[in-house]
NUFI-830220 format. One record per residue (C-alpha): residue in one letter; y negated, x, z. Coordinates in steps of 0.1 Angstrom, whole numbers, padded with zeros to 4 digits, always signed. Layout:
<atoms>
aYXZ;...
</atoms>
This chain:
<atoms>
m+0000+0000+0000;k-0035+0012-0008;s-0059+0016+0021;s-0092-0002+0021;d-0109+0032+0021;e-0092+0042-0012;i-0104+0010-0029;f-0139+0014-0015;r-0142+0049-0028;l-0128+0040-0062;i-0153+0012-0066;k-0181+0034-0053;s-0173+0059-0080;m-0174+0034-0109;t-0204+0034-0132;k-0224+0002-0140;k-0206+0000-0174;e-0171+0003-0157;r-0179-0024-0132;n-0192-0048-0158;f-0161-0041-0179;f-0139-0050-0149;r-0158-0082-0142;k-0160-0095-0178;k-0130-0081-0196;m-0103-0075-0169;l-0106-0102-0143;p-0104-0132-0167;y-0068-0120-0176;y-0057-0119-0140;s-0074-0146-0121;d-0093-0178-0126;d-0099-0188-0090;g-0128-0163-0084;n-0112-0147-0054;y-0108-0112-0069;l-0143-0113-0083;k-0157-0122-0048;l-0136-0094-0032;f-0148-0069-0059;d-0184-0079-0056;e-0183-0077-0018;i-0168-0042-0018;a-0192-0031-0046;a-0222-0043-0026;q-0210-0023+0004;a-0205+0008-0017;d-0241+0005-0030;e-0254+0002+0005;g-0237+0032+0021;d-0206+0053+0026;a-0188+0030+0052;y-0164+0001+0044;d-0167-0030+0067;e-0136-0052+0063;s-0150-0078+0087;k-0176-0087+0060;v-0148-0092+0035;k-0128-0114+0058;g-0159-0134+0065;g-0162-0144+0028;d-0154-0178+0013;y-0121-0174-0005;a-0098-0201-0019;g-0064-0208-0005;k-0046-0182+0017;f-0062-0153+0000;i-0075-0136+0032;k-0041-0140+0050;n-0025-0119+0023;l-0056-0096+0019;s-0036-0063+0021;v-0014-0075-0008;h-0043-0086-0029;k-0062-0053-0023;n-0031-0033-0035;y-0029-0055-0066;m-0066-0051-0073;y-0063-0014-0070;g-0038-0014-0099;m-0061-0038-0118;l-0090-0013-0113;l-0070+0017-0126;e-0059-0002-0157;s-0095-0014-0163;l-0108+0022-0160;r-0082+0034-0185;l-0092+0007-0210;c-0129+0011-0204;n-0126+0049-0210;a-0102+0046-0239;n-0127+0061-0263;k-0129+0094-0244;p-0110+0120-0265;a-0084+0130-0239;v-0076+0094-0230;e-0077+0082-0266;l-0053+0109-0277;r-0028+0103-0249;n-0028+0066-0259;m-0023+0074-0296;i+0006+0098-0288;s+0023+0071-0267;e+0018+0046-0295;a+0031+0070-0322;q+0062+0076-0300;i+0068+0039-0297;l+0065+0034-0335;f+0089+0064-0339;d+0114+0048-0315;k+0113+0016-0336;l+0120+0036-0367;l+0086+0027-0382;f+0082+0063-0394;d+0054+0057-0419;q+0033+0039-0394;s+0040+0066-0367;l+0031+0094-0392;k-0002+0076-0402;l-0012+0074-0365;i-0002+0110-0359;r-0024+0122-0388;k-0053+0101-0375;a-0049+0115-0339;m-0046+0151-0353;k-0079+0147-0371;i-0096+0135-0338;a-0080+0163-0318;q-0093+0189-0343;e-0128+0174-0345;k-0131+0172-0307;n-0116+0206-0301;v-0088+0191-0279;t-0060+0216-0283;l-0030+0207-0262;p-0023+0172-0276;q-0019+0189-0310;y+0013+0204-0299;d+0029+0170-0291;l+0016+0155-0323;i+0031+0183-0344;n+0064+0179-0325;l+0064+0141-0333;e+0057+0148-0370;r+0085+0174-0372;n+0109+0148-0356;i+0099+0123-0383;l+0107+0148-0410;k+0142+0150-0398;y+0147+0114-0407;t+0126+0112-0439;s+0132+0146-0457;t+0159+0164-0474;v+0175+0194-0458;e+0155+0217-0481;e+0122+0198-0475;y+0127+0198-0438;s+0135+0235-0437;e+0103+0244-0456;k+0079+0219-0438;s+0093+0224-0403;s+0088+0262-0406;a+0051+0256-0412;l+0049+0231-0384;f+0065+0256-0360;d+0039+0281-0371;s+0012+0256-0363;q+0027+0250-0328;y+0027+0287-0321;e-0010+0288-0331;v-0018+0259-0308;l+0000+0277-0280;k-0020+0308-0287;q-0053+0288-0285;c-0041+0272-0253;e-0033+0306-0238;n-0067+0319-0249;t-0084+0290-0232;v-0064+0294-0200;d-0072+0332-0200;f-0110+0323-0201;y-0107+0296-0175;r-0088+0320-0152;l-0115+0346-0157;n-0142+0320-0151;e-0126+0310-0118;a-0123+0346-0106;a-0160+0351-0114;g-0169+0319-0096;v-0150+0329-0064;f-0166+0363-0065;l-0202+0350-0069;r-0199+0322-0044;s-0187+0347-0018;f-0222+0361-0014;g-0242+0332-0028;a-0275+0348-0039;g-0259+0362-0071;r-0270+0398-0064;v-0248+0428-0059;r-0258+0444-0026;d-0236+0475-0024;e-0213+0498-0043;k-0181+0480-0032;q-0195+0447-0046;m-0205+0465-0078;m-0169+0478-0082;e-0156+0442-0078;f-0183+0429-0101;d-0172+0455-0128;r-0135+0446-0124;t-0144+0409-0130;f-0169+0412-0157;n-0159+0443-0176;n-0130+0423-0190;p-0120+0429-0227;l-0123+0391-0233;l-0161+0394-0227;k-0167+0422-0251;d-0170+0402-0283;e-0173+0365-0292;s-0144+0369-0316;e-0121+0371-0285;a-0129+0334-0278;k-0106+0313-0300;t-0115+0278-0289;f-0146+0258-0282;q-0141+0260-0245;s-0134+0297-0247;r-0166+0303-0265;y-0185+0283-0239;i-0170+0303-0211;f-0177+0335-0231;f-0214+0327-0232;l-0215+0315-0196;l-0199+0346-0181;n-0220+0370-0202;m-0251+0351-0191;q-0240+0355-0155;r-0233+0392-0160;s-0267+0398-0176;s-0284+0379-0148;t-0267+0399-0121;l-0278+0431-0139;e-0313+0416-0142;k-0313+0417-0180;w-0332+0385-0182;e-0339+0383-0219;e-0302+0389-0226;a-0292+0363-0200;y-0316+0338-0217;d-0301+0344-0251;y-0265+0338-0238;a-0277+0307-0219;m-0293+0294-0251;k-0262+0300-0271;a-0241+0281-0246;t-0265+0251-0247;k-0267+0251-0285;l-0229+0253-0287;w-0229+0218-0272;e-0259+0204-0290;d-0247+0217-0324;n-0214+0199-0318;p-0225+0163-0308;s-0190+0150-0311;m-0181+0171-0280;l-0207+0151-0261;d-0189+0117-0267;g-0168+0124-0236;p-0175+0141-0203;v-0208+0161-0204;e-0204+0182-0172;n-0202+0215-0190;y-0233+0206-0211;i-0251+0199-0178;f-0241+0233-0164;s-0253+0249-0196;l-0287+0234-0193;s-0289+0243-0157;n-0281+0279-0165;l-0307+0279-0193;i-0334+0267-0169;n-0325+0295-0144;a-0325+0321-0172;s-0358+0309-0186;i-0374+0310-0152;r-0363+0346-0146;a-0373+0357-0181;g-0408+0343-0176;k-0405+0318-0204;h-0426+0291-0187;d-0430+0267-0216;e-0393+0268-0223;t-0386+0262-0186;e-0408+0231-0185;m-0391+0216-0216;a-0356+0224-0203;l-0364+0209-0169;e-0376+0176-0185;k-0345+0175-0207;f-0323+0182-0177;r-0340+0155-0156;s-0335+0129-0184;l-0298+0134-0188;p-0287+0103-0169;e-0309+0082-0192;k-0295+0100-0223;f-0259+0096-0213;p-0258+0064-0192;d-0222+0055-0201;t-0205+0089-0197;i-0224+0106-0170;t-0206+0105-0136;d-0219+0100-0101;n-0209+0136-0094;s-0230+0148-0123;k-0259+0128-0111;v-0256+0145-0077;f-0254+0179-0094;i-0285+0171-0115;f-0305+0162-0084;y-0294+0194-0066;s-0299+0218-0095;h-0332+0203-0108;s-0345+0205-0072;v-0336+0241-0068;h-0349+0251-0102;e-0382+0232-0099;i-0390+0248-0065;s-0380+0282-0079;h-0402+0277-0110;y-0433+0267-0091;m-0428+0295-0066;m-0424+0320-0094;r-0456+0307-0111;h-0475+0303-0078;r-0484+0267-0087;i-0491+0255-0051;k-0501+0219-0059;e-0470+0213-0080;l-0448+0231-0054;t-0462+0209-0026;e-0456+0177-0046;s-0421+0188-0057;i-0410+0196-0021;e-0424+0162-0009;r-0406+0144-0037;i-0373+0161-0031;s-0375+0157+0007;s-0380+0120+0003;s-0352+0116-0022;i-0325+0138-0007;a-0310+0113+0017;g-0294+0094-0013;y-0276+0126-0025;e-0270+0151+0002;n-0237+0138+0016;s-0222+0141-0018;i-0236+0177-0024;s-0210+0204-0018;l-0214+0226+0013;y-0221+0256-0008;q-0249+0238-0028;r-0263+0221+0003;i-0269+0255+0020;i-0288+0267-0012;l-0309+0235-0015;y-0319+0235+0022;y-0327+0272+0018;f-0350+0266-0011;l-0368+0238+0007;s-0373+0262+0036;a-0385+0291+0013;g-0409+0268-0006;n-0424+0256+0027;f-0426+0292+0038;m-0449+0300+0008;l-0469+0270+0017;e-0470+0282+0054;n-0456+0249+0066;f-0436+0267+0092;d-0426+0236+0112;k-0409+0223+0080;c-0392+0257+0075;t-0376+0254+0110;y-0365+0218+0101;w-0346+0229+0069;n-0332+0260+0085;a-0319+0240+0114;r-0301+0218+0088;i-0284+0249+0075;f-0274+0261+0110;n-0260+0227+0119;l-0236+0226+0090;e-0200+0235+0096;k-0195+0273+0099;s-0188+0288+0065;d-0188+0321+0047;l-0202+0305+0016;s-0237+0316+0005;e-0239+0341+0033;d-0270+0358+0019;y-0289+0325+0019;q-0278+0318+0055;c-0290+0353+0064;y-0324+0348+0048;a-0328+0314+0064;r-0325+0331+0098;i-0352+0356+0089;i-0375+0328+0078;q-0367+0310+0111;l-0376+0341+0131;i-0410+0344+0114;s-0416+0307+0116;f-0411+0306+0153;y-0434+0336+0156;e-0461+0319+0136;l-0458+0287+0155;g-0459+0305+0188;y-0425+0293+0199;f-0417+0325+0218;d-0390+0310+0239;s-0372+0297+0208;l-0379+0330+0191;e-0359+0349+0217;y-0329+0326+0213;a-0332+0328+0175;l-0332+0366+0177;r-0299+0365+0196;s-0285+0339+0172;a-0295+0360+0142;y-0282+0392+0157;h-0248+0374+0164;f-0247+0361+0128;f-0256+0395+0113;s-0230+0413+0135;k-0203+0389+0123;r-0209+0397+0087;k-0186+0421+0069;k-0217+0443+0062;l-0252+0443+0075;y-0276+0457+0049;r-0307+0479+0055;f-0331+0450+0045;e-0318+0428+0073;k-0315+0457+0098;i-0352+0467+0093;i-0364+0432+0097;q-0343+0426+0128;q-0354+0460+0143;y-0391+0453+0139;l-0390+0417+0150;r-0373+0427+0182;r-0398+0455+0187;s-0427+0429+0184;f-0418+0416+0218;r-0430+0448+0234;l-0463+0449+0217;k-0494+0443+0238;s-0523+0440+0213;e-0531+0428+0178;k-0538+0465+0169;e-0502+0475+0179;f-0489+0445+0159;l-0507+0455+0127;a-0496+0491+0131;m-0460+0480+0134;l-0463+0459+0103;e-0477+0489+0084;e-0446+0509+0094;m-0423+0479+0086;k-0439+0475+0051;y-0435+0513+0044;e-0397+0511+0052;i-0392+0479+0032;d-0412+0493+0002;l-0387+0522+0001;l-0359+0497-0005;a-0376+0487-0038;d-0362+0520-0053;d-0327+0513-0040;s-0306+0498-0068;y-0287+0476-0044;e-0311+0469-0015;k-0339+0458-0037;n-0318+0428-0047;a-0325+0412-0013;f-0361+0407-0026;d-0348+0383-0052;a-0339+0355-0028;f-0364+0364+0000;d-0392+0389-0001;i-0408+0394+0033;r-0435+0417+0019;p-0460+0388+0011;w-0459+0377+0047;i-0465+0413+0059;i-0494+0417+0035;s-0509+0384+0045;k-0510+0396+0081;l-0525+0430+0072;n-0551+0417+0048;g-0559+0383+0064;v-0549+0363+0033;s-0525+0335+0026;i-0488+0342+0019;h-0493+0327-0015;e-0523+0350-0023;a-0504+0380-0011;a-0473+0371-0032;l-0495+0367-0063;t-0511+0402-0057;l-0477+0418-0051;q-0463+0401-0083;s-0493+0415-0104;k-0488+0450-0089;t-0451+0449-0096;k-0457+0439-0132;r-0482+0468-0136;m-0456+0492-0122;q-0430+0480-0146;d-0453+0484-0176;p-0452+0520-0187;d-0485+0518-0205;k-0503+0504-0175;r-0486+0529-0152;k-0502+0557-0172;r-0536+0542-0168;
</atoms>
């Protein structure tokens, strides 16, 4: 028997189109007394209101006959109806459509209707090839070969079956190539999620990075034999270039991944999750490459995806779009120092987050909360920094996104200092020290900050405090020449705060000055002048 929670979660996951299909196309075939429609509408209403199922509301409804007395039986029956309805509603999706066509071709074969079966096989094969769906082609070729046994002479079968066997071998090679790329993609994902910020921080990590990304499959696009393999080829090379801070190269790979989908519109008839990821990666790469106009256009395209694909986009994708758009938008406005837009963005995201955050993965939730904290830090809204940091610290303990968790603790320490919460600061220092000590490795960036923040407790005057900040800035500036330690600045750069204290300017002004100075230092012509 299916539990009430299973039915509740299934209905909650259904799109508007899928719910209407169930009401209008499915229920009339099963029931005419309205009981199942009432049950469905009640559970759907609860699903739209929140995440908890209340059976007392169902039992309090007005149902005909002895429906409520046998509610558990009816819920189990309705669960089967829902699954069948979802299958029929999504029958035009390539994977579903091809599975159905293979089943139908097999039935026709079993009834000795070989010509009809072969006609359906050829139609299905055309769809599979157009949609770049590889695995079903193996079963279709197998069916065609079996038909030949009954419809061909021995000589004809020997010749044609040999070609069909060759085709099956080619399909298997393509499947193997796709699996090889998927396996490489998973290995890269596990590696990158382990330290969250996407930056290599030491030699050991770089060795692991090289083992993962210096794979022969990623050397040349010709190694990718299928549509999905090409997509992963572009995706992983984009990630490799990003980690190595080759931003223009990363942007080019991200654009190729996005265009791969947009140049093959038939691939967007089904699930669009990978296209969504491609656009998200393109936004990130365009931000880092300083392509501001391209970023604005990609952000707008990304935001409008639910309207563009209303029938195929899933609730999970809508959650990811909210998460990813939020992080990218905050990052974009911070990078461009657009304070008004940053303020409005953070307010908009903060007011909308309640409808999404319980569905956002733990890994992504840490990152989203961190960016809300970092954005408020630039705005010097230190009380809001402490709020979002506390949301991170109150999550279940996890080794996911450890770098972001670490930077959140640094922002928390500075925020308590700025707010004058010295009692809280002392506790936060101990908590941060405990967190840092539990990490597999504590980097110089974090050690320097922790060392000087602890030292600040012993200072007796503003003059001593400023002198300490001068020393602290000197040590942190040295990290900018360290190929590994400088990567900490990418997710959180403490220097604008130090400069703001030393020069009596806002963090935003200090960050803008530092950015201009860094660009001058990176420009060889300006360095000479």
